[in-house]
N, C-alpha and C positions, 0 to 999 in steps of 0.2 A: 504494499499499500504506500502510495507516494504522500508522505506526510507533509511535504511543502505544499503540494497542490491542495490537500485537505484544508490546511490552514488558510491558504489564499482564498479559497472559495467560501470558507466560513467568514472571513474578513469582508468579502464581497457582499454577502447577505446581510451582515451586521451593519454595513453602511447604509442600507435601505432603511433600517429601523432608526439609525442615528440621524439620518438626514431627512427622513419622512418622504422619500421619493423611491419609487420602484427601480430595480436594476435589471440589467440584461439577464436572460436565462443562462444558466450554467451550461446547458447543452448547446448554446450558441458559442460560448467561450471554449468549450471542449466537447465536441460531438462524440468523442469516445468515452466519456465519463460513464462508469458502470453503476449499476444499482447499489452494489456493495460500497463503492466509494461515496455515493451519495449519502448512504446511511452513516458513514464515518464522518461526513461533513456535519450532519445532524448531531452526532454524538459529540463532536468537537464544540459545537455551539452550546449544547446543553451543559457540557463540562465547564465551559466559561461562565454561563449563567449561574451555576451552582457555586462556583468559586467567588462570584460577586455577591452571593448571599441568598439566591433563590433556592426554593425547596421543591423537589419533584413530588407532585401530588398524585400522579397516575399517568395513564397513557390514553391516547386516542386512536381509533381505527378509521382509516379512510378508504375510498374506492371499494366500498362493499356492494355497490350496485353494478349489475352487469352493464348497464348503459355507460357508466363512467369508465369501467375497465375497457370497454370497446373503444371509447373515445381516446384513451391513452395508449391502447394497444398492449394491455396487460391482461393476465388471467388470474391475478390475486390481489388482495387489498395492500395497503401500506399502513405505516404507523408513525405516530409522533409522540412526544412527551408533553405532559401537562405540568405546569408550574403554579405555585401559589399566587404569583403575580398575574395569572390569567383568570383568576376567579372573579366573577361578577355576581353580586347578591341577586337573588330571585326578585324580579320586578324592579330591579335597580337600573341605573343610567350608566351608559358608557360614553365618554367623550369621544367625539369623532377625531380629536387630536391624537388619539392613541391607535388609530387604525389607518391603513393605506387604501384598501379596496375591499371592504368587508362584505361577506355574504353570511346568511344565517341558515342553519339546518336544525331540524328537530331529530332527537335521538333518544335512546334508552341508555341510562348510565347504570353501571354495576359498582357497588361498593364491596370490596373483598374483605372477608373475615379470616381467610387463610391464604398462604402463598400458593401460587400456581407456577410450576416449573416444567417446561417442555422436556423432551420432544413428543410426548404421547398424551397430551391433555385432550380430553373430549368435552363436548358440550355438557354432559352430565357432570363431569368433574367441576366445570365452571359453576353450574347451579349449586352444587354442594359446598363450594368455596365462597359463595356470595352471601353477604349479610343481608343486603336488600337491593332493590332496584328503584330508580327514580326517573321521571321525565327530565330531559335536559335540552338546552339550546347550545349549539356550538357556533361561535362566530369565527368562521374560517377567514383567513386573510393571507395575502400573498406578498412577499417581498419582491416577487418578480413582476415587472411592469406589465400591466394589462392582462395578467393571468395567462401570459403566453408560455404555458408550461407543458413539459413532458414529464413522464414518470420520475426521472432522476432529478428534475427541478423541484417538484413538490416534496419528494423524499428528503432532499438536502435541506429544504426550507421547513423542516419539522412537520412535514405533512400538511403544510399551509395552515398551521395552528394560529389562532389569535387569542380568543377568550372563551370561557364557557360559564353556563348558568345551570345550577341544579335546583329543581323545584319539587312541587308535589309533596307526597308524604311517603315514607319508607314502606315498601311492600316486599315480603319475602318472595323470591322468585318462584318457589314451589306453589304459591297461591295464585298464580296467574300464567296462562299460556301465552308466553311472550311472542310467539310467532303469529298469534291472532289479535294482538293488541292493536286496536285502531288508533290512528293519529290524525288530528286536524291541526293545521298550521295557518296562523293568521298574521297578516301584515296590515297595521292600522285598522284593525277590527274587521278586515275583509278576509274571508277564507281564500287562500291562495294555493294550498296544497293539501292533499290527504295521502295517507300511507298506512302501512301495517308492518308489524314486526318482521314478517316474512320477507320484506323487502331487503333486509340485511342478511344476505347469504342463507335465507330460509329461516333463520332464527338468530337473534342477537347473541345468544350464548355460543353459537358456532363461531361468530366473529371473535369473541374473546378467546376461545380455544385456539383459533388460528394464531392470534397474537402471542399467546403463551409459547406456542411451538415455534413461531418465527423468532422470538426474542432469544430462544435457546442458541441460535446461530451466533449471537453476540454475547453470550454469557450472562444474560439478564434474566432475572426472575420477577414475575408479578408479585408484589408484596401485599400482605394483609394491611388493610387501611387505604389502599390505593383506589382511586376512582378510575373506571374504565369507560370511555365513551365508545359505544359499540358500533357506531356507523349511522349515517343519515337514512331516514325512512322515506325521504322524498328529495327532490331537487333542492339545491341551495337557492336562496332568494337574495338578491342584491339589496343592500342597505344604504340609505342616504341619511344625512343629518335630520333629525326630527322623526324618523321612522320608529315605530313600536312594533314588536313582535311578541307573539305568545303561541304556545302549543298546548293542546290537551291530548293526553294519551289515556285510552280507556283503562280504568283500574289503577292508574298512577297519579292522576291529577294534572296540574298545569305548571308551566314555567314561562317566564316573560322577561323582556329586556327592552329598553328604550335607548336610542342614540341621541344624545344631546347635541345641539347645534353648535 
């Protein structure tokens, strides 16, 4: 692994956050960058954030829908890290000064009570290791200008992570068929999307199992107490200053966020 290149690309993405302006895709700077190298760029970025005082609160899973996988020419999801600096209070406000080009997705979040270590984790293992599930909103954001991304770009960019909101009330996963949980997603009180748990690889627990097994490649274990965002249940919706979003997921309740001007 070319450590100099990893550092250079991590610096490139960091400049977008620092300057508030999107940067060129990594795949345009180096068309040969591999998925493995992209993950190491992500890990370099997270290592820096932790050294600066951030705390890892969990992981997020992206590209769980077949449509998004087809768009980027891949056959599996990707993942990113969640940090305590990414948390937005339920029904709270997020200043547009803290984002570049945000979009909002509705998901089901898992709170783990036991560690999950690959490489042979199943969806059943995930359910047994989960304390409870919650409705969530993920604010995805891209340090790449105009979302001109390929798989390696979003992987390196921490799976286009921005912020996240946890809402609703805790429900034990055994008390709800997650694959059948219906979702309604609203922008400014208008219904803009609907979905169901099965939209995320057939069952959100399957997504979390994939993540645990993928992380084994990097020597990482999902830890008790971590939050796992299991993947969008419908398409992401663009956000502008003043917009308000909320989702309702059957059996789990609601989660909301507003973007201040």
